[in-house]
N, C-alpha and C positions, 0 to 999 in steps of 0.2 A: 463190723467184721465180725462172720461166722462165729458161733463156740464150738470148739473141741468135745466132742462128744466123751463122754466118759469111758468108753470102750476104748476109744482111741489112747489115754493117757500112756504114758509109757508102761510098760509091763515088763515081768519080771525077767530077768536073766534066767531061764528055764534052766535048771539046778547051778544058781549062782553064776548066768555068764548071760551076755549080750542084751542092749537095752534098748528097745526101740523108742527112737525117737519121732517126735511130732516134727511136721513139717508145716510148710508156709501156710496160711490161712485155714488152717486144721484138714491139714490131708497130712494123711501118715508116711515118714520119711520107710526107705527101705534098709535104711544102715542099723547098724547092730554097734555098741559098743561093750567093751569088756570091763567096765569097772564099774563102781557104786554099788548101795545096796540093792537087797529084792525089793522092787517096787508092789507086793500085793501086800502091803503093809505100812504103816507110820516107817520113816526114815531112822535112824539110832538118836536116839534123845544126847541132847552132851549140855556142861556148863561150862562157860567158858568168862575170862574177867573181860572186861571191857578195857581199849587200849587207852582211850584220852580220861576217862571218870573213875576206871578201876571199879567201878561196880560188877557184881557175877549178873550175867545173861543162862537162863534155860531155856532151850529150844523151844521146849514143850509146852511154856507161860504163850506160845502164839499159834495154840493148835486149832485156833479158832478161826483164825484169818490166812490168805494168800501168802506165803514167803517166798521170796527169794533168796535163797543161801548161796553166796558165791565164796569160795576157797580162793585163794592166793598166795603168792610168795613173793615177799618184797623185795627178796633180792635177786629177781628176775624181770627183767623188761617187760615179757610179754603181759606178765601180771600191771606193772602201771600202765601199757597201754588202755590193758581192759579197765584197770577202776576208773578212767574217765568215762566210760561206758556207763556203769553201774551206778554211778555219782547223779547221772543225767537221770537214769529211771527212777532212783529215790526221788529227784525234782516232779518226775513226771508222775507219778502212781503211786506215792504215799496216799496221797490225799483218796484213792478210792481205795484205799485198805491194803494195799501191799507193805509188807513186812520186809525190809531189805535187812539181810544179819552177810557182814564179812568176818570171814575167819580165815585168820592171818597165820599159815603153818608152813613157815621158812626151814627150807632143806638144809641151810647152812649155820653153822654154829653163830656167826656176830649177828646175824637178824633174827636171833634168838632172846638177844638182848632188850629188856624192857626199852632203853631208848632210843635205839635204833630204830623199833616197830612203832615208838609214838612220833621220830621223824617219818616214815613212811607215811602213817596217816595224815601227820601236817603237812608234809611236801605236797602232797593227792591230792589233799582238802575233803579229805573223807568223812562226808558229813552224815553216815547214816551207822547204826549201831555196827560196830567192829571189836573183835578182840584175836588175842594170840593163843594160840595153840603150838607151844612150845616145842612139847617132845612128839609132836605130829598123831598124837591119840585119836583124835578127830578124824584128822586124815585117815589114819591107817582104818578107823571104824568104818569109814564111809568106802573102803575099798580103791582109793583113787591112786593113779599113776602118771597123772599129767595134773600141771597147774597150769593158765586159771582153770575153774570145774564151774559149772552153772546148775543150782537143781531150783528149778521151779513145783513149791512143793503146794496143794489145792488143799483147806481145809482138813483137816485131820493129820496134814504133816503125809500125806500121799506124794508120791513123784508124779505130777503131769509133765513135767521133758525134764531132760539133763545130758550135758553135753561136757566132753573136754575138749572139742575140737578146738582149732585155731581159728582164732577171728569169726565166732560164729553170733554176732552182733545183732545182725535182723533175726535168726533164728530164735535168738533168745526173747529178745523185745515183743517179737510176734505171738512166742508162746504166754509172756506175761498178758498179752492184751487180750488174748482168745480166754484164759484163764480168768480175768477180769469179767469178761460179756458174759461168760457161761455164769459167771456168780450176781453178775447185777446187766441181765436184759437190758439194750437197750443203751447201755452207756456209749458215750462218745469218744473216740481216744485220738489222738496226736497223729500225722506220718511218721514213721518208723524217724529216729535218729539218724542223720545223714552220717555216712562216715564222717570219724573226726578228722583223718589224716588220709591224705591220697592213696597209701599202700592199703587202706581197709577196704578200699572202694572193689568189690569184686568186679567190676566193668571194667578196671584198666588190668591192663598187662604188665607185669611185677617180675622186675630184673632181681635173681633171687642174691641176696650177699652169701660170703661163707657163714656159715651156720655159728652159733653160740658157740664159743670154746673154754670148756672148764679147765681152769688148771690142777695142776696135781698129778700122783701118778695113778693114780684110779681113772683119768682119761685118756692116758697113751699118747697125750700129744707134746712131751718132753723131747727135745730130740738129746739125743746122749745122754739117756738118764735111765739106769737098772735100780736095780734092787741094793744095789750095794752103797748105793746113795741117799735113800729113801731117807728120811725125818733126819737128817743132819746136815749141818753145813757142810758145802763140797765147792772146791773149786771149778768151776764151769769154764771150759774157752769154745768161743764159737768160732766152728769151725767153717762158716761162710756160706755152706750151703743153705738152698732155701727150698723149702715145700709150702704151698699153702698150709693155712691151718696148722703150722706143724708151729711151734714156740723153741726159740733158740737163745740159752741164757750165757750171759758172759761175767762173770767175776762170782763171788760167794752167795751161794744160796741154798735154803732148805727147799726141798718139795716134798711137801706133805699129803697125805692122800685126796686133798682137796683143793690144794691151795700150794702157792711159790710165795715162800718166806723170803724177808730178806733184813738182817739184823744190824743196826747203828754200830756196833763194834767191830764187824768187817767193812763198813763202809769203803768204797771208794766210788769218785766218781766216773769210774769208768764202768762199773758194774751196770749192767742193763739187761734188758729183756726185748725179744726181736720177735716181731710177726709180720707174715704174708698177709694180706686179706685182700679178698672185693667187698666194695661197699659204698655207702656215700657215708651214713654219718657212724660213730665209734663210742660208747660207752663204756665206762669199766665199773667194775665191783671188783671194790678191795676192803680190805680191813684193816681200819688205823688205832694206833695208843692212842684214847681221847684224849689223855693229860696233856701227851707231849706227841702230836701228828706230825707227821715229815713230809716236806716236797715227796712231789713225785713231776719231772719232766717229762715234756711229751716231745719227739722229735717224728718228722715223718719224712718219708725217702732221703734222708741221713741228714735232713736239716731240721732245725728246731720248726716248729709249727707259726707258719704266719699268722699274725691275728684275724685274718680276713676267715679264716675257719677255726678259731679256737671256738671250742664247744663252748656250751653254759658254765659249765663249772671251771673253767680252766680263768688262771689271773696270769698277771710280767710281773717277774722279779725288780731288782732295783736297777738291770741293766734291760728290761723288757723281754727274758726267756719266759717262754711260759709253762706253766706246772700249775697241780694241783695240790690241795692242802686242805684236805679234811677231818672232821672229828667222829662224822657216823659212818659207819659202813652200808651203804646204800650206792643205787647206781648213777653213775656221775657222766653227764656228756662231755666227751673230751677234746671227739674231732667233728667238726663239720663241712664236709669237703663241698664245693659247690655243683660237682658230679659223681654220679658213680663210677668207681674207678676201681686198679688193682694199685695197691701201696704195701709200703713195707714201714710198720708201725712198731716206733721203739718209747720203752717206759725207763726213766733211771730214775732210779730212788737217790735222794741225796743225804738226808739223815735220819733218827730217827729209826724205828720197826714200822714195816708194813709188811701187807700180807696180798697179793694177788689173788682173787677166787677167780672170775668170767670175765672176758671179752664180747659184746654183744654189737653185730654188725647191722645195721640197717638198710633195709632193701630201697629200692626205687624203681619209678612208676617209668615206663622205655614212653619216650615221645613219641 
C-alpha cells in the first residue's frame, strides 16, 4: 500500500475550522470536519488514569511512535460497536509500533462513576490502554462534538487522520496502514477488517431505525410534559395518542434534564413508559441503584415479550415474565425482533429506584 505523503496529512482548520481527511489508499478526501485541534503541531497533551490498573498515563510519553487516539462514550451504542474494531486494530498493529489509547468521555453522569466505566472496559474486552475523562476536559480540549472519534497521530503527535463520522472503519484502518507503511517502507499488512455486523457493510442497503431517543425534558420527546413538572414527581396519564419516537408516561415520574426517573415510594405496577419505534433490536441505557436494583419488565405491542425475542440482558421471573435487573448503568440488550418492523414498547418499573436515559433502535439490512 502506498504511503500517505506528508503534504497530504490532515491540515489545519483554517482559523480553527475544517479538517481535511485522508482518503483511501492515500488519496485526499474533499470533505471537511469542524472538530478537533489544529493540525499544524502536536495535539493537546493530557494525563488520565487507566481504568483497569489505576496507573496514570501521559500522551506525550508516546510522542516517538504512531498513536491511535480513540474517544468513546460507554453510554452510547455507537461507541460500543466501534470498540470491537479498535480492539482488532490493536491486535493487528501493536506489533508494528502502533500505540492505541482509549479515552472514555461519557456524556451522562452514571457512566462517569468508576465502577460503571470499569464494567464498560470489562464487557467490551478493551485490551489496550484506556482511561476515564470524567469531566470531559480532554474531550473539550480536542474540541469534539460527536463520539466516537478517531485521531491517527504520527510521531510527534501530529494529526495524520481524524474523523468522527459514523462507521468510518475502513477509512481509519486504511489511514493506520498508510502511516505505518510510511514509517516502515515495505511493511506487509493484512486485508482490512471485514464488517463485524451486516449493518456496517457499506455495500448493503440499510433500513434506518428510529433515531436514538434521549430521555429528559432537554430532548423534547416527553408527551404532556411542561416546565411545571420538571424535576419533581408528577402523576402522568397516558392519553393514548401515539407519535413515533415520542415518550408517553403513565403513573408517577420525575422528568429531569437528561432522564426520566421512577422512585419506589411511588411505585405502582400500572406505572409505565411507552414509545412507538421502528427497528430490529432495542437497547436501553438506564441508571440503577447499585445496592438495591429494581426489576424493569418489558412489553411489546401490549404483551410481555415472548422468550423468542428476549434480548441478551433479559431474564424471566417466577412465572416467566421478562424483565431486566441491572447493577451497572450500561447499554443493555432488551429486544431482538426477528425482522425489522414498527412496534410499541413498554417499560414497567416494579420496585426500587431507576432512571431511564436512552433507548437505541437498531437498523436492519434490506433483503
